[in-house]
N, C-alpha and C positions, 0 to 999 in steps of 0.2 A: 504494499499499499504506500503511495507516495507521501512524503513526509509533510507536504504542504496541504494535504487533503484532510480536512477536519470535519467530522460529522456534524459538529455543532457550530460551524463557522457562521451561520447566519441565524439570528434570533430576531423575533419581531420586537420592534422598539415599543416603549410605553405608549399606550393609547392616548389620544389627545384629549384635552379638556373641552368643554362645550365651546362651539364657535358661534360668533355673530357675523352678520354680513351685510353686503350691499343690497339695495333693492334690485330685485331680478336675479340675484345670486343666491347660491346656497352655501353658507359658510363664510368665513372671512378672517380678518386679523385675529390671531390667537396669541396670547402671551405679551410679547414685546411691543413697542410703541407702533401704531398704525400710521404715524407720521402726520396725522391730521392737525396737530398742534404746531407744525412747522419745526419740530425738534430735528437736531442733527444726528441722532442716534440710530437712525435707520439706515442700513447700509445699501439696501435696494428694496424696491417695491415690485412684487411678483404677483401676476394673475396666472391662475391655473384653470384650464378647461379640461374636465374629466371625460373619459370615454363614456358611452352609453352604458347603462348598468349602475352607474354611480358609485358613491362610497358606501362602505359597509359590505363590499364583495368579499372581503378577506382575501383579495387576490390582486388583480392588476391596478385598479384605481387606488386601493389602500396602500399598495407598494409605492405608487408615485407620491402619495401623501406623505409617506415616511420621509422622502427626499425633502419636501418642504419643511417638515418638523426639524430635520437635521440642520438644514440651512438657517432656520429660524434661531435654533439653539446656538449654532456656531458663529453666525455672522450677524445676527440681529436684524434680519429682514422683516418687512411687513408683507402680508399676502392677502389675497382674496380668492376664493374658490367658486366654480360654477359647475353644476351638475345638469347638463342638458337632458331634456326628456327623450331626445332622439337626435338623429344626424341632421335633421332639419334645423336645429338650433345652434349647431356648431359655429357657422359663420357669424350669427348674430352675437354670440358671447366672445368670440375672438375679436370682432369689430369693437364691441363695448370696451374691451380693455385697451385695444390698440388706439382708439380714438379719445380715450379718457385724458383729461388734463389735471384733474384733481381727485384722486392722485394721478400723476403720470406714471406708467408702469416701465420699469427698466427691462423686464423680460416678460413675455407671455408664453406659458408652457401649454402645449396641446398634446393631450395624451391619447394615443391610439391611432392605428393606420387609417381609420374611417374618418379622421378630421383632415386627411390630406387634401382631398378635393376643395374643401372649404379653405384651407390655409393657402392653397395655390391661388385662389381668388384674393384673399385678404392680404397676404404678405406684400404683393406689389403696390396695393393701394396705400399701404402704410410703410413705405421704404425706409423711414428712420426708426422703426419699431423693431426691437430685437425679439425673435420668436425661437422656439425649439419645439421639435415634434419627435414622439416616440413611435417606432414601429414602421415607418415609411420614410421615403425621401421626398423632400420639396426642394426643387433646385432654384433657389432664390438666395441672393447674397446676404439676406437678412435672417435667414432660417438655418439653424444648427440641427442636423437630422441625427437621430440616434437609432440604430438598428441592433438587434439581438441575434446571435446565432442559436435560436431555439432548437433547430435540428441537432446541434451538438449535444446539448443538455438532454434532449429527448431521446438521443441514442443511448445515453447512460441508463435512462428509465426503462428503455427496451431491453437492454442487457439484464437489468435487475429482474424485470418481469419474466423474461424468458428462463432465466435460471431458477427462480422460485417455483414457477408453475410445473416444472419437471421434478420436483421433490415433494416429499411430505413435510409440509412446514405449517406451524401453528403459532400464533402470537396474539396477545390481546384477545379481542373478540372474533378474529378471523382465522381461517385455516384454507389450505389448498385441497382441491379434490384430486386425488391420485389417479383417478380414471380419465382425467382430462388435461390436455396441455393447450390451453386457450386463454387469451388475454383480450382486453378491449380498449378502445379509445373513444372518448365522447368529446366532440368539438362543439363550440358555440356557433358562431357565424362562419360559414364556408368562405375562406378567404385565403390569400397567399401566405399570410402570417400563421395561421392555424394549420395549413397544410404543411408548414415547415415542422411543427410539432409532430404531426402525423407521420411524415416522411422519416424523420429522425428515429421516431419510436419504432416504426415498422423495420427500418434498417437495423436497429440495435437488436430486435428480436431475431431477425434473420441471421445476424452475425453469430448468435449463439446457436441456433437450431432451426433448420428448416421445417422441422416437425411441429413447431409451435405456430398455431394460427392466430391472427389478429382480426377481431370484428371491429368495425368502425361505424360511428353514427354521427351525424350533425343535427343538433337541436334547432339551429337557426337564431339563437338568442343567447346573450350573456346573462339574462336576467330571468330565467325560466327554471327554477329548481324542480318543478313537477315533471317537466319535460326531461331534465336530466336524470331524474329518478326512473322515469319509464324506460328511457334508453338503457341505463345501466341494469335495471332489473331484468330486462331482456337478454343482456349479455351474460349476466350471472346464472340465471336460469338456463341459458344455452350451454353453460359449462366453463365460463370465464372465471378464473381465479382472482384476476387483478383487472382493475379498470383505471386507466390514466385519463384525466380530463384536462382539457385546455379550453375552459368555457366560462370563466368568471364566476358570478354567483350562481349560474346553472349548476356548477359542480357541487353545491350543497346537496342537491338531489342524488348525485353519484354517491356521496358519503352516506346518505341515508339508505340507499339501496345496499351498499356494502354491509352496514350494520344489520340490515333486515335479513340479508342472505348469509351472513356469517363469512364474507369474503374480505378482500383487501381493496384498498384504492390508493391512488398516487394524487398528490395535490400539485398545484402549479403557482407560479409567480412568487408567493410567499412560502415560508415553511407553515403548511396549513395545519399540521399537527399542533401548532401553537396558535395560529390565528383563529382556527376553527377547532379549538381544543376539546369540544364535546365529542368530536369524532376521532380523537387521538388513539382510540383503541383499535381503529381500522386503517388509519392512514400510515402507511409503511414508510413513504418517502414523498418529497416534493421536488419539482423541478424549479428551483428558485431562479427568477430572472430579475436582475438588479435594475428595475425601473426606478427605484430610489437613487440609485448611483447616477443615472442618466440626468434625473432632475436636479439633483444636488450639484453635480459638476457643471452643468449648464448655468446654474445660478452663481457658483464660484467663479466661472469664467467672466460673467458680466461684472461681477463686483472687481474682478481684476482687470476689467477693460480688455478682455481677450475673448469676447464672444466668437464662437466658431462658426459664424454665418457663412453659408455657401459650402460647408464641408459636411461629410458624413463620418460618424463615429460607429464602428461595429464592435460590439462587445460580446465575446465567446469564452470559451473555457480557459483560454490562456490568461485572460484578464479577469478571471472570476465573475464574468458578466452573466453567466449561467452555470448552474451547478446542480448535482443530485445531492439533496440533503436527507439524511435518514430521520424518520419520525422521532419526535421527542419522548414518546412513551414506549413504542415497540420496535423502534429502529435498531436498537442494540441487539434485539433478537435475531436479526439477519445473520446467517452463518458467515464466518470469517472468510470462507472461500469464495462466497458470492460477493462480499465487499471488495475482496481482492480482484475479482474479475471486472468489477465496475470500475475500480481505480486503475487497473491496467488498460482498460479501454480508453479511459480519459487520457492516460498518458500517451497512447498510440495516437489519438485524434490530435492532441498538441503537437506531437512529433511529426505529423503529416503522413502517418502511415495508414490511417483510415480516413477516407474521403467520404464524409457523410452527405447524402443527398439533401437537397433542399425542397424538392418536389416529389409528389407521389409517383411520378413517372420515371423516377431514378435520376433526374438531372439537377 
């Protein structure tokens, strides 16, 4: 096992205190000065527009918020948050921040690939405004784009799943079925980003054994726990031992199904055995995606007058941008030889000896 691979590397930061906000926004300045009194102790003012599904998903949006919290604590920023009801409101909130003069925002963070079209329209209209976006590229000189190599982290989840489904394994409230070698993947919205999760996961499974099958389902939403539960129940009842989700708050339903059927689940974006700790007895591991790092670093760059506008930053295994993190309650029960197999695969990807596909057609 590589010396720099720590099962407990990523822990969920302390949850936020209650937030107050601007008209038309959900949330707002928390803790430090909001700058409204003209004080000089605010290093920057940041607006953040979350992806659909909103806060409380214990996943993608909440991970982004942790980056805001860290920047507030370390730099003394002020911030406002918006939770659009759907994609139709992305441009509205982006422009609300970009056009504001009281306060004027030093950076507008846009979270999620589905904000790309809106930001492509907004950014040129506000050429002096700094923006950042997560999960897609917007080719404008005032936009810093952050991408993640989800396929690399998901490959490790596939290795873990394939190893465990082939053995008699029990931990917490879950166990494998020795008569079946099947695992599942539940996606939220069918998109290039989520396809990267699927492609990496399937490749990791195949890397271990061609005898392990993968069942896949897309719910079509990041905020449909009942749909996630239905999809996962079908997989578990069809023989799947483990279901990996990349579906935001929809994944809560996957965890519910795992508990109901006495099987296992993999979380995503955050260590969901901590952020969704009521399901810690079935969450064996999570594919952590450091959205918080992208938000934090983009704010840091603006404060340092070094905004990376016009550039794209890709975060993968080599930069700890993605990682397989074992569950807080039952992760230590994973056999050492399986942990070693996952760690070895990680090292091989970083060394360039494993080329993980980004699409489900293998390219």
